[in-house]
C-alpha positions as CSV (number, residue, x, y, z in Angstrom):
1,X,-24.4,-5.9,-9.4
2,X,-20.6,-6.9,-10.3
3,X,-19.7,-3.3,-11.6
4,X,-21.5,-1.4,-8.6
5,X,-19.9,-3.9,-6.3
6,X,-16.4,-3.0,-8.2
7,X,-16.9,0.7,-8.1
8,X,-17.6,0.6,-4.3
9,X,-14.7,-1.7,-3.6
10,X,-12.3,0.4,-5.3
11,X,-13.5,3.7,-3.7
12,X,-13.3,2.3,-0.4
13,X,-9.9,0.9,-0.9
14,X,-8.8,4.0,-2.6
15,X,-10.3,6.4,0.5
16,X,-8.4,3.9,3.0
17,X,-5.1,4.6,1.2
18,X,-5.6,8.3,0.9
19,X,-6.1,8.1,4.8
20,X,-3.7,5.6,6.1
21,X,0.0,7.1,6.3
22,X,1.1,5.0,3.7
23,X,3.2,7.7,1.7
24,X,5.0,8.5,4.9
25,X,5.9,4.8,5.7
26,X,7.4,4.6,2.3
27,X,9.5,7.8,3.0
28,X,10.6,6.5,6.3
29,X,11.9,2.9,5.0
30,X,13.4,5.0,1.9
31,X,15.3,7.2,4.4
32,X,16.5,4.5,6.6
33,X,17.7,2.6,3.5
34,X,19.6,5.6,2.1
35,X,21.3,6.1,5.3
36,X,22.3,2.5,5.6
37,X,23.6,3.0,2.0
38,X,25.3,5.9,2.9
39,X,26.8,4.0,5.9
40,X,28.2,1.3,4.0
41,X,29.7,2.9,1.0
42,X,31.3,5.7,3.1
43,X,35.2,4.8,4.2
44,X,35.4,7.4,6.5
45,X,33.1,5.4,9.0
46,X,34.5,2.7,11.1
47,X,33.5,-0.6,10.7
48,X,33.0,-0.7,14.3
49,X,30.4,2.0,14.0
50,X,29.0,0.1,10.8
51,X,28.3,-3.0,12.7
52,X,26.4,-1.0,15.4
53,X,24.5,1.1,13.3
54,X,23.4,-1.2,10.4
55,X,21.5,-3.5,12.7
56,X,19.5,-1.0,13.8
57,X,18.8,0.3,10.3
58,X,18.1,-3.2,9.2
59,X,15.6,-3.3,12.0
60,X,13.5,0.0,11.1
61,X,13.4,-1.1,7.4
62,X,11.9,-4.4,8.6
63,X,9.6,-2.7,11.0
64,X,8.5,-0.2,8.4
65,X,8.2,-2.8,5.6
66,X,5.9,-5.2,7.9
67,X,4.0,-2.1,8.8
68,X,2.9,-1.1,5.2
69,X,2.2,-4.6,4.2
70,X,-0.4,-4.2,7.5
71,X,-1.5,-0.9,6.2
72,X,-1.8,-2.4,2.4
73,X,-3.8,-5.4,3.9
74,X,-6.0,-2.8,5.5
75,X,-6.7,-0.6,2.5
76,X,-7.5,-3.6,0.5
77,X,-9.7,-5.4,3.1
78,X,-12.8,-3.5,1.3
79,X,-12.4,-5.4,-1.5
80,X,-12.4,-8.8,0.3
81,X,-15.5,-7.7,2.7
82,X,-17.6,-6.8,-1.0
83,X,-17.1,-10.4,-1.5
84,X,-19.5,-11.2,0.9
85,X,-22.2,-9.2,-1.0
86,X,-21.3,-11.0,-4.1
87,X,-23.8,-13.8,-5.4
88,X,-21.8,-17.2,-4.9
89,X,-19.5,-15.5,-2.1
90,X,-16.0,-14.9,-1.7
91,X,-14.9,-17.8,-4.0
92,X,-16.6,-16.2,-7.2
93,X,-15.5,-12.7,-6.0
94,X,-11.7,-13.9,-6.1
95,X,-12.9,-15.5,-9.6
96,X,-14.4,-12.3,-10.8
97,X,-11.4,-10.0,-9.5
98,X,-9.2,-11.9,-11.5
99,X,-10.6,-11.2,-14.9
100,X,-8.5,-8.6,-16.8
101,X,-11.6,-6.3,-17.2
102,X,-12.5,-6.3,-13.4
103,X,-8.7,-5.7,-12.5
104,X,-8.8,-2.7,-15.5
105,X,-12.1,-1.6,-13.7
106,X,-10.5,-1.4,-10.2
107,X,-7.5,0.5,-11.2
108,X,-9.4,3.0,-13.2
109,X,-11.7,3.6,-11.1
110,X,-9.3,4.1,-8.0
111,X,-7.0,6.2,-10.2
112,X,-10.1,8.4,-11.2
113,X,-11.3,8.4,-7.3
114,X,-8.1,9.5,-6.1
115,X,-7.9,12.2,-9.0
116,X,-10.8,13.8,-8.2
117,X,-10.7,13.7,-4.3
118,X,-7.4,15.3,-4.3
119,X,-8.5,17.9,-6.8
120,X,-11.6,18.7,-4.7
121,X,-10.3,19.1,-1.1
122,X,-7.0,20.9,-2.6
123,X,-9.1,23.0,-4.7
């Protein structure tokens, strides 16, 4: 029963990761970080402009980081929800998830599912 629940949790979480705009948000945050670094290093940009633009970049980077965290929590929610079906409830499920074999199973199933889904949908 535990293996079935692990596989279901991994597939559901992987599907949500594929459907949510996680990579787009990571790219957006990386772009703003790159821009902020360019502004900081440039001697051709005035300090006044740096004082004006850097807080805006910081706000966008912070907002993007919080949004990424929210998407990650949504994507991992199925792993927690499956714990409601686990004998012993969420506490026992949490203990089961901390075992190395469970972590490895989640990773292998997730990577395999994502690889297979991308191959099938882009074929």
